[in-house]
C-alpha positions as CSV (number, residue, x, y, z in Angstrom):
1,X,-68.2,-56.6,1.0
2,X,-69.6,-60.0,0.2
3,X,-67.7,-62.8,2.2
4,X,-67.2,-64.9,-0.9
5,X,-65.5,-62.0,-2.7
6,X,-63.4,-61.3,0.3
7,X,-62.2,-64.9,0.6
8,X,-61.6,-65.1,-3.1
9,X,-59.3,-62.0,-2.9
10,X,-57.4,-63.5,0.0
11,X,-57.0,-66.7,-2.0
12,X,-55.6,-64.8,-4.9
13,X,-53.0,-63.1,-2.6
14,X,-52.0,-66.3,-0.7
15,X,-51.8,-68.7,-3.7
16,X,-48.7,-67.0,-5.2
17,X,-47.0,-66.9,-1.8
18,X,-47.6,-70.6,-1.3
19,X,-46.2,-71.4,-4.7
20,X,-43.1,-69.3,-4.0
21,X,-42.6,-71.2,-0.7
22,X,-42.6,-74.5,-2.6
23,X,-39.6,-73.5,-4.7
24,X,-36.1,-74.5,-3.7
25,X,-34.0,-71.7,-2.2
26,X,-30.9,-70.5,-4.0
27,X,-27.7,-71.6,-2.3
28,X,-29.4,-73.5,0.5
29,X,-28.3,-77.0,-0.6
30,X,-26.6,-79.6,1.5
31,X,-24.6,-82.5,0.0
32,X,-26.3,-85.9,0.1
33,X,-24.4,-88.3,2.4
34,X,-24.1,-91.2,-0.1
35,X,-24.7,-90.9,-3.9
36,X,-24.9,-94.7,-4.0
37,X,-27.8,-94.9,-1.5
38,X,-30.7,-96.9,-3.1
39,X,-33.1,-94.0,-2.5
40,X,-30.8,-91.6,-4.3
41,X,-30.3,-94.1,-7.1
42,X,-34.1,-94.5,-7.4
43,X,-34.5,-90.7,-7.8
44,X,-31.8,-90.6,-10.4
45,X,-33.4,-93.4,-12.4
46,X,-36.7,-91.7,-12.2
47,X,-35.2,-88.4,-13.5
48,X,-33.6,-90.0,-16.5
49,X,-36.6,-92.2,-17.4
50,X,-39.1,-89.3,-17.0
51,X,-37.0,-86.9,-19.0
52,X,-36.7,-89.6,-21.8
53,X,-40.4,-90.3,-21.7
54,X,-41.5,-86.6,-21.8
55,X,-39.0,-85.7,-24.6
56,X,-39.3,-88.9,-26.6
57,X,-35.5,-89.6,-26.5
58,X,-33.6,-92.8,-25.7
59,X,-31.6,-92.4,-22.5
60,X,-30.5,-95.1,-20.1
61,X,-29.6,-94.4,-16.5
62,X,-26.0,-95.4,-15.6
63,X,-25.2,-93.8,-12.1
64,X,-25.6,-90.9,-9.8
65,X,-22.3,-89.0,-9.7
66,X,-23.1,-86.5,-6.9
67,X,-26.1,-84.8,-5.3
68,X,-27.5,-82.1,-3.0
69,X,-30.6,-82.0,-1.0
70,X,-32.8,-79.2,0.3
71,X,-36.0,-79.4,2.4
72,X,-38.6,-76.7,2.1
73,X,-42.1,-77.0,3.6
74,X,-41.8,-80.8,3.9
75,X,-40.9,-81.1,0.2
76,X,-37.5,-82.6,-0.5
77,X,-35.6,-81.3,-3.5
78,X,-32.8,-83.3,-4.9
79,X,-30.3,-81.7,-7.3
80,X,-28.4,-84.6,-8.8
81,X,-25.6,-85.1,-11.4
82,X,-26.5,-88.3,-13.2
83,X,-24.7,-90.2,-16.0
84,X,-26.9,-91.6,-18.8
85,X,-26.2,-93.4,-22.0
86,X,-27.7,-92.3,-25.3
87,X,-29.3,-95.5,-26.4
88,X,-28.2,-95.1,-30.0
89,X,-24.5,-94.7,-29.7
90,X,-23.6,-95.9,-26.2
91,X,-21.9,-92.6,-25.3
92,X,-22.3,-91.5,-21.7
93,X,-23.0,-87.9,-20.7
94,X,-23.6,-86.2,-17.4
95,X,-26.8,-84.3,-16.7
96,X,-27.9,-82.1,-13.8
97,X,-31.5,-82.7,-12.7
98,X,-33.7,-81.3,-9.9
99,X,-36.5,-83.5,-8.6
100,X,-38.9,-82.8,-5.8
101,X,-40.2,-85.6,-3.6
102,X,-43.2,-85.4,-1.3
103,X,-43.8,-88.7,0.4
104,X,-44.0,-91.2,-2.6
105,X,-44.7,-88.5,-5.3
106,X,-41.7,-87.6,-7.5
107,X,-41.7,-84.7,-10.0
108,X,-38.9,-83.6,-12.3
109,X,-38.3,-79.9,-12.3
110,X,-35.2,-79.5,-14.4
111,X,-33.0,-81.7,-16.5
112,X,-30.0,-80.4,-18.6
113,X,-26.8,-81.7,-20.0
114,X,-23.5,-80.7,-18.4
115,X,-20.7,-79.8,-20.8
């Protein structure tokens, strides 16, 4: 078998395994020590502003209510409950968001309202 084909097949097998490893694990979360920590606040602000930008809605960050953290393969996942104002009517609502952080790179994975 050609070496290039062999390595390509190995790549096709290992890529999905690597992507699975970068997902947060169910029920493996630990509470954050302080929801008012400036680093946690920065992540909450990012989540609200990124969600608003991607969905073309007006939301303004208010606070982080609570949060959990999980570390998988040097990637930190933050599951936060944030409060945000809808810019049009000043009503506040809580949202749950999941953000992954790798060094200085942040990426929003989920953002949904809590009822």
